[in-house]
C-alpha positions in Angstrom: 151.7 32.9 106.1 147.8 32.5 105.5 146.3 35.7 104.1 144.2 37.7 106.2 140.3 37.3 106.1 138.8 40.2 104.6 136.1 41.9 106.9 132.4 41.0 106.2 130.6 43.7 104.7 128.4 45.9 106.8 124.7 45.4 106.1 123.0 48.6 104.7 120.9 50.7 107.4 117.1 50.2 107.1 115.6 53.7 106.5 113.7 55.1 109.3 110.0 55.2 108.5 108.8 58.7 107.4 106.7 60.8 110.0 104.6 63.9 109.3 106.6 67.1 109.8 106.2 68.7 113.2 106.6 67.6 116.9 104.7 64.6 118.1 103.3 63.9 121.7 104.5 61.2 123.7 100.7 60.0 124.1 100.6 59.2 120.3 98.5 62.3 119.4 99.8 64.9 116.7 100.8 68.3 117.8 99.4 71.2 115.9 101.8 72.7 113.3 103.5 76.0 113.4 101.3 77.4 111.1 97.9 76.4 112.9 99.6 77.9 116.4 100.5 81.1 114.1 96.7 81.4 112.8 95.2 80.6 115.9 97.3 82.4 118.4 98.3 81.2 122.0 94.7 81.0 123.0 93.8 78.6 120.0 97.3 76.6 121.0 95.8 76.4 124.5 92.6 74.9 123.4 93.9 72.5 120.9 96.3 71.2 124.0 93.3 71.2 126.3 91.3 69.1 123.7 94.5 66.7 123.1 94.6 66.1 126.9 90.9 65.3 127.3 91.2 62.8 124.4 94.2 61.0 126.4 92.4 60.8 129.8 89.2 59.3 128.2 89.0 55.7 129.5 89.1 52.8 127.1 85.6 51.5 126.1 83.0 51.9 123.6 83.1 53.5 120.2 82.8 56.8 121.8 85.9 56.5 123.8 83.8 56.1 127.1 83.7 53.0 129.2 82.4 51.7 132.5 83.5 53.8 135.7 83.7 52.5 139.2 81.3 54.6 141.4 82.3 54.8 144.9 80.8 52.5 147.3 78.8 53.0 150.4 79.2 51.3 153.8 76.2 49.1 153.1 77.6 47.8 149.7 81.0 47.4 151.2 79.3 45.6 154.1 77.3 43.3 151.5 80.4 42.4 149.6 82.5 41.3 152.8 79.1 39.3 154.1 79.0 37.4 150.7 82.6 36.3 151.3 82.0 35.4 154.8 81.4 31.4 155.0 80.2 32.2 158.8 77.4 34.5 157.4 76.4 31.9 154.5 76.2 29.2 157.1 74.3 31.0 159.7 71.8 32.7 156.9 71.3 29.2 155.7 70.3 27.8 159.0 68.4 31.1 159.8 66.3 30.8 156.3 65.7 27.1 157.0 64.2 28.0 160.4 62.1 30.8 158.9 60.9 28.4 156.4 59.6 25.9 159.0 58.3 28.6 161.1 55.9 29.6 158.4 55.1 26.1 156.6 55.9 23.5 159.3 53.6 21.1 157.6 56.5 21.0 154.9 58.3 18.6 156.8 56.2 17.4 159.7 52.7 16.0 158.7 51.7 15.1 162.1 49.7 17.0 164.7 52.0 18.2 167.6 49.2 18.2 169.8 48.0 14.7 169.1 49.4 12.2 172.0 49.1 8.5 172.7 50.0 7.4 176.0 50.9 3.9 175.0 53.9 5.1 173.3 55.2 7.2 176.2 59.0 7.3 176.3 59.2 5.1 173.2 62.4 5.6 171.0 63.0 6.1 167.3 60.5 4.3 165.1 59.9 4.5 161.5 57.9 7.9 160.7 58.8 9.2 163.9 62.8 9.7 164.1 63.0 11.7 167.4 60.7 9.1 169.2 57.7 10.0 171.8 57.8 12.3 175.1 56.5 11.3 178.5 52.8 12.2 177.2 53.5 10.0 174.2 53.6 13.2 171.8 55.8 12.9 168.8 58.8 14.7 169.8 59.9 15.4 166.0 56.5 17.0 165.4 56.6 19.1 168.5 60.3 20.2 167.9 59.6 21.2 164.2 56.5 23.3 165.2 58.0 24.8 168.4 60.5 26.9 165.9 57.3 28.7 165.0 56.7 30.0 168.6 60.5 30.8 169.4 61.4 32.6 166.3 58.3 34.7 166.4 59.0 35.6 170.1 62.6 36.3 169.3 61.7 38.5 166.0 58.9 40.7 167.6 60.9 41.3 171.0 63.8 42.3 168.9 61.9 44.8 166.7 60.0 46.5 169.6 63.6 46.6 171.5 65.0 48.0 168.6 62.4 50.7 167.6 61.8 51.9 171.1 65.3 51.9 172.1 66.5 53.5 168.8 63.9 56.1 169.0 64.7 57.2 172.7 68.4 56.9 172.6 68.7 58.7 169.2 66.5 61.7 170.5 68.5 61.9 173.9 72.0 61.7 172.1 71.0 64.5 169.5 69.1 67.2 171.7 71.0 66.1 175.2 70.4 68.4 177.9 67.5 67.5 180.2 65.9 64.9 178.1 69.5 63.0 177.9 70.0 63.4 181.7 66.6 61.9 182.7 66.6 59.0 180.1 70.3 58.0 181.3 68.7 57.7 185.1 66.0 55.9 183.7 68.3 53.3 181.9 70.2 52.8 185.1 67.3 52.0 187.0 66.2 49.2 184.4 69.6 48.1 184.1 69.6 47.1 188.0 66.4 44.6 187.5 67.6 41.1 186.9 65.9 39.8 183.8 64.9 36.5 185.1 63.8 37.7 188.6 61.7 40.6 186.8 60.3 37.7 184.5 59.4 35.6 187.6 57.7 38.5 189.3 55.9 40.3 186.1 54.8 37.0 184.3 53.8 34.9 187.4 50.7 37.3 187.7 49.9 36.6 183.9 47.3 34.2 183.1 47.0 34.5 179.3 48.7 31.9 177.3 49.8 33.7 174.2 53.0 35.0 173.2 52.1 38.9 173.9 52.8 38.9 177.5 56.4 37.6 177.3 57.0 39.6 174.3 56.0 42.9 176.2 58.3 41.8 179.1 61.2 41.3 177.0 60.5 44.9 175.3 60.1 46.6 178.7 63.3 45.1 179.8 65.4 45.1 176.6 64.9 48.5 175.3 67.8 50.3 178.0 70.7 48.4 176.1 69.8 49.5 172.6 69.1 52.9 173.9 72.2 53.6 175.2 74.2 52.3 172.4 71.9 54.5 170.0 72.7 57.4 172.2 76.5 57.1 172.0 76.2 56.4 168.1 74.3 59.5 167.7 76.3 61.7 169.8 79.4 60.6 167.8 77.9 61.0 164.1 76.5 64.5 165.2 80.0 65.8 165.5 80.9 65.1 161.9 81.6 67.5 159.4 78.8 66.9 157.0 76.4 67.2 160.0 77.9 70.5 160.8 77.6 71.4 157.4 73.8 70.4 157.1 73.2 72.5 160.2 75.1 75.7 158.9 73.2 75.3 155.6 70.0 75.6 157.7 68.8 72.0 157.5 65.9 71.4 160.1 66.5 69.0 163.0 64.0 66.4 161.3 66.1 66.3 158.3 69.7 66.2 160.0 68.3 62.9 161.9 66.5 61.1 158.9 69.0 62.2 156.1 72.3 62.4 157.6 72.5 60.9 161.2 70.4 58.0 161.0 71.8 56.2 158.0 75.5 56.7 159.8 74.5 55.8 163.3 72.1 52.6 162.7 75.1 50.0 162.2 75.8 49.4 165.9 72.1 48.8 166.7 71.8 46.3 163.9 74.8 44.2 165.4 73.2 44.4 168.6 69.7 43.7 167.8 70.7 40.8 165.8 73.0 39.0 168.4 70.0 40.1 170.9 67.5 38.0 168.8 69.2 34.7 169.7 69.3 35.7 173.2 65.7 36.8 173.4 64.8 33.1 172.0 66.8 31.4 174.9 65.1 34.1 177.4 61.7 32.7 176.1 62.9 29.2 176.6 64.1 29.8 180.0 61.0 31.4 181.2 58.8 28.8 179.7 61.2 26.1 181.6 60.3 28.0 185.0 56.6 27.8 184.0 56.1 31.6 183.9 56.4 32.0 180.2 54.5 30.4 177.4 52.0 27.8 178.7 50.3 24.7 177.3 48.7 23.9 175.0 51.4 26.0 173.0 54.2 24.5 171.6 57.6 25.7 172.4 61.1 24.4 173.0 61.1 25.9 176.5 57.8 23.8 177.4 58.9 20.5 176.0 62.4 20.8 177.8 60.7 21.5 181.1 58.3 18.6 180.7 61.1 16.3 179.4 63.4 16.9 182.2 61.9 14.9 184.4 62.4 11.7 182.0 66.0 12.3 181.5 67.2 9.1 182.3 64.6 7.0 180.9 64.0 9.2 177.9 67.1 11.6 177.2 65.8 11.9 173.5 62.8 13.7 174.5 65.2 16.4 175.9 68.1 16.3 173.9 66.1 17.1 170.4 64.3 20.5 171.5 67.3 21.6 173.6 69.7 20.9 170.6 67.3 22.5 168.1 67.0 25.5 170.7 71.2 25.7 170.8 71.6 25.5 167.2 68.9 28.7 166.6 70.8 30.5 169.2 74.2 29.8 167.6 73.0 30.6 164.3 71.7 34.2 165.4 75.2 34.8 167.4 77.1 33.9 164.4 75.0 36.1 162.2 75.7 39.0 164.6 79.3 38.6 164.7 79.4 38.7 160.9 77.6 41.9 160.7 79.7 43.4 163.2 82.8 42.5 161.2 81.4 43.7 158.2 79.9 47.1 159.7 83.1 47.9 161.6 85.8 50.0 159.7 88.5 49.2 162.2 88.5 45.7 161.3 88.6 46.1 157.4 
């Protein structure tokens, strides 16, 4: 019989590392010894425990144990962060930035004179140095399209600012104070809402002989403020019922302080969204009124005027109509896309 194999010797156990006497905390810190507790008493033990807990709660960072902490973000900072990640906002913003640049400095990309025409080149197509061809009067379509952006963008921006300021002030005051002021303003806005915009423009602007942009801007502000006013009124009514507004009122804050410091910053978001979308609408409205002959008048260079003059040559020279119409469509679309992106960023329900 084979002899049994002897069992392998068990390796000696490794000694545990020596630890200082006394209990230890799970966070790695050393608890005070019994002698220290006895010497300091229960109050001293509580102070030592508090100091130990504070040291454990310190964030990792610099040599003093302090590091960067995230601050709470406001609605506007969250909205800006979302907008920077939105491709719709980036594309529309670049288009609008390009329109602003050519509105301020059109000679950067168009060196010609938009009022210089040559009837010998009437309705001619694209040529070297004149990529858009000529219209029925022999004017360079490319140059007039570039210079037409200045008038259209200026009318849209000025009309939007006037509508936003007037409507926000009237609607905000009506929503904050209420009572008879709110009732009277509501009835006035109902009257203005009943007036058709295009028909009102035909009636009011047909008696104006000035060829400047200010009568058109004044007409847009006159008929556009009720929409912003109603939106601002509803936003202020909703905001003034919040707890922080009631707390400010209880602490004795004045009406002006509550409006400027607490209500306006939190109620202005819907107004900004609607005003951004309305800017493209006002540019389109200016082109419509100019097309009908009651808006801007020659020699002002406008997309609406060029579309109106080129409509009779649509069969023989369609390029004279398509380029200014395409520029108008891209501009309006860019502002509408920008408004949609701003609305998505400022609406908490869509987050």
